[in-house]
N, C-alpha and C positions, 0 to 999 in steps of 0.2 A: 685169606689174602694178606699177604703181607704188610707190614704197618713198622714206622718210626718208631723209638723208645717213647715217645710223648704220644703213641696211640694214632697217629695224624698218616695222612695220605706218604709214603715215600716220599725224599727229596732229592735232588741232584747231587747234594753232598752227599746222602746214604750210595747214590747207585754210583758217584766216582769210589767210595770207599770200599765195596765189592768189587766195583772194576779195576782198582788197586791203580788209579792214577788221580790226577790234581782235580777239580773241581772244574776250573776253568777246561780243561781238555771235555770233560763228561758232559758238560754246557754249551761246549760248540759240537760236538758229537749227536748230541740229543737234538739241538735247534739248526742241523745241517745248514752250517756255517762258519766262516774260517777255515783254518786250517788242522786237520785231525788225521792220524794218519790210520794206514786202515785197518792194522793191527787192533789198534788204541780203538777207531771206532764199533770193531767188531765185539770188545771185549766191553765198552759200554752198554750197549745196546742188547747182548746177551746179559748183561748184570739188570738192566731196567725190563726186562724181562721176567729177567725171576724175581724181580722185585715188583713185577707189576704194578709201575713205575706211570701215571699218566704228566705230559707236561701241561705246566701253568702258563695258558696263554696269555694272560700278564707280563708276567715277569718274561717269558720271551718277545711280547713284543717289544719290550723296555732295552731289551740286549740289539735284537735286530733292524729292528725299528719298523716294523711288519706287524700288523694284525691278522695276516689272513685273509680279509673282509675284503670284497668288492662291491660296492655301491651301483643299484641299476637305479635307473628314473623312466618313467613312461607315464604318456598320456593316458593311457586306456588300457587297463590289464585285461578290462576282459574282452579286448577287440583280439580276433585272434592272431593278428599279424603281432602284436605284441607280444602276446605271451611265448610265441614259436620262438621269438628272438632269446628271449630270457634264456627259455630251456639250451637255446645253442649254447649262448653266455656262460651260464650256472655249468652247464656240462663240462667246456674246456677251465672254466674255474675251480672244479674239484678235482679234475685231472692234476690241477698242481695243489690241491690241497685246502684251496680257498673257498670260503665260505659264502653267495651274495645273497644281500642285504636288498629288495627290491622295494620301492616304495611308488603310489601310484599319485599321480597332479591331474586328473580327470581335466584336462586344461585349463589350469588356474596357476598365472601367475604366482601368485600368493604361496599358494600350496607348494609349488615345483620352490620357491624361495626357503622355504619350511623345508619340503626334504633334503636341499644341501645344505642347509643350519644344520641338520641332525647328521647325515652322512659326516659333514665336516669335525664333526664333534665327537664321531666314535673314528678317529683318526682312520675310516677304511684307504688299504691301500691304493687303491685305483677309481674311478666313475664312468660310467656309461650313462650316456645320458638319448632320450629321445627332448629336445627341448619344446618347450612349448611357447617362450619369447623370441623370436628375431631378432628383435630391434632393440634390447640391451643386453650386452656381453659382459656387463660389469660382475655379477655373481660368478660366472665361469670363470672369468680372468680370476676372481679371487680366488677359487676353490685351486687352480692350477699355482698361482704365485706361494698356496698356504704348501706346496708341496705336493699332490693330490692331482696325479697325471688325469685329464679328460678326455673321452673318445665318444663322440658325437654319432649315434646310431640314426639314420634314416632320414635327418633331415642335417639342415648345418645352419651355422650361425655364423655372417659374415666378419670376417676381420680375427675372427678367434683361432689361435693361434694352438688346433690339436687334431687329432686323428678325426678320418670321419668315416664310415662305412655306408651305403645305399644301391641306386641304381640312378640311370639317365633319367629322371622321373617325364623329362618333356619328350624327349625320343618314345619312350614304353606309352604316354597318354596320345601322341601323336599318331604312333602306327595302329590306337587301340580306335582310334576316331577314325583314320581313313579304310579302318573294314568295313565300320560302320556305313561310311560316304559309299565305298563301292559294295554295296550290298542296296545301294539306290536309294538311301536313307539321305534327309538334307535339314531336316528337323530335329536336331539331336540335342538331347537335353546334357547338361552337365549338374549331377551330384557331390559336391564338393565336402561338404560336414566340415565348411571353413568357422573357427575363431571366430567371435562377432567383430574383435578388430581387423578385422581382416575383409568383411564384408562389404565396405563402401571400394576397396579396392578392385571387388569383383564385380561389381553393378556400373563400373567406368564403359563406358561406350567401347565396344570392340577389345575389351580387358586388357585397354591401355596400361603398361609400365606393369603387368602383374607378373611377368619374371623377375622384376628383381624383389620380389618378397621373400624371404627365407625363413628360414626357423620350421613351419611344416612342407608338407611336400605341394600344397595345395596352388601356390604362384606356378612352379615349373610344370605341372602335370594343366594346369588350367593355359598355359603357354602352350605347351602340346594340342590341348586339344583348339585353339584358335588357329594356328600354323596349321593344323590337316584341312580346317573347314575355309582358311585365305587361300591357301596351295590348291582347293578345288573351285573358288569361286564362289563362296554361298558367302551368303550376308548372317554374318554372328547377331543372333536374336539375345538380347541380354535379358529376358524373360524366361527364358530357356534356362539361366544361370542359376541354381539354387546354392545357396549360404544359410541353410536354419539349422543345422545341429549335425553331430557328429556320433549321436546314437539311434538305435534303427527305427524308433517310432517319428523320428526325426525327418528320416529319409520317406518314412510311408504317410505321413504330413507333408511332404512335399511335392513327391507324385501326386497324390490328390489334386494339390494344387496344379502342378500341371498339367494335368490331363483335364483341366476344367477349361483351361486355356480357350480362346475360340478357334486357335490356330494350337493342337495340342502338339507334343514331339512325338515322330513313331521310331525313335531311339533314345538310349539315356546309355550315360558311360557313369559310372558311380567308382567313384577314386578310394573306395575299401570295398571290404565283407560286409562289415556291417551295414553297411548304407545298401551295398545291393539286395542284403535279406532285405530290407524293409522296403527297396519298391519292390522289390515280390508281395511281400507281404501288402502291401496299398494295392498293388494290382489287383489283386486275389479280392479284397475287399470292394473296388469296384466291378471287381464279376469281368476284367480284360484280362484275356491272357497272351502269355508271353512264349514264343514270337510274334504271333497270329496276328495281337495287336499290338503291342508294342516287344521292339528288339534290344537286348540289357545284355551289356558285357562291363563287366564289375574289376576291382582290382585283388591282387591278392588270392591263391586258388585254397582255401579253406578247404576244411574236411567234408562237409555237407555236400561242397560245390557240385558234386555227381552223384549226388544221392537224391537230388530234386527232380519234378520233373517241368521243364526240361533241364536239364543238367548246365551252369552254367560256364556261357565261354568268356576266359579271367584273361587278365595278364598277371602272369604266374613268377613270383619273383621267390630266390629262393632264404625263407624269409628264414629258416634256422642256421643256413651259410652266415648269413648275414650276423647272427648272433654270434657264431664263434670266431669268426674274423675280427667283430668287436674286442672280443674277449682276447684273442690274441694278441691282436696290436697292445692292450692295454696290460695285459701283463708282460709284453716284453719293456715298456715303459715303465712298469715297477722294479725291475729288474736292472734298470739304470739306462737304458737305451735312451740319447741323446740324436737319435738322426731328425731329422728336419719332418714335419708334418705329413702326412701321407691322405691322399683323396681315393679310397678304394669306391669301384664302382662293381656293383655283382652284374651277370647277365640277366636278362626279361626273356620270356616267351611268349607268343600269347598262343592259348588253349583253345581252339573251337572245336565247341558242343552246340550245342542245339538252342541258345536262349535267344541266338542272333540271327535272324535270317533278311529275307531279302524283303523289300517294303513294298506294301499290300496295294 
């Protein structure tokens, strides 16, 4: 490998000398910024290859103001939804020469604040986040004011001037609940996985005001569930609404409680794939069969959804595409776009399999 006269890696100065151009011209050609003639660019690139030049990322970021890193903050990296979205985001970023730093919050507000601090201090070029806290937008506003653009993934924060990508959660939950009603079910449980601060709202009679909750998708999906029951003239039983945690074991515990009621549910709508998996686990522990004893519809078409018996009926979201769109919107901002914030909503579809059947 060719090295400088001092034994180190070749510098931009050496590349410039080899190419017969100024150091400034070499820096612009190697950093892909500013104005450089095509002839000069080709000479610089040829010299860099001959010298086995490797760019200094810190120096380049000082010149261009970019670090070529994107931050992504998610509440549960073990959830297939978020891992798939991360992949979509990362693929877009890599195509543009950027790397993605992923931080997990476990739906904890303090962990989210720490993640934002870490990424801000690292001067990431932009940030995609599925926020935990809907009530306080000050932290994200601070990130935006620092010059780092933000895109919201899956969840929204009221009043925050930022692009967002997700689905019409209320309509999707309404359609899934309506399908269970069409199958003859009236005692339909809702497994939400809501964080502790939202649980009091879900215990209000008739889920009153739940649609005003932001941050997580729980509020709008619960509102869709309520809408379908109300339109069908079915009394909403608050005891059938579960908010006991977002892990698989929490859903297994919740379904055991629900099935112990004097009038247990005959159907369940689980608001993500981990919760649906927990429901199946709990039913198996109770020696109950799906859909013979309890019908089940879940959100998100996880890879395992067609491998189990019976295959799971799901509300399928374009999760990978959601991550890609979030990445594209963010990179537009990084490139200098000053358009008004956009609210992108991708389509969903109800995929009917065998876990939801007629009430027996």
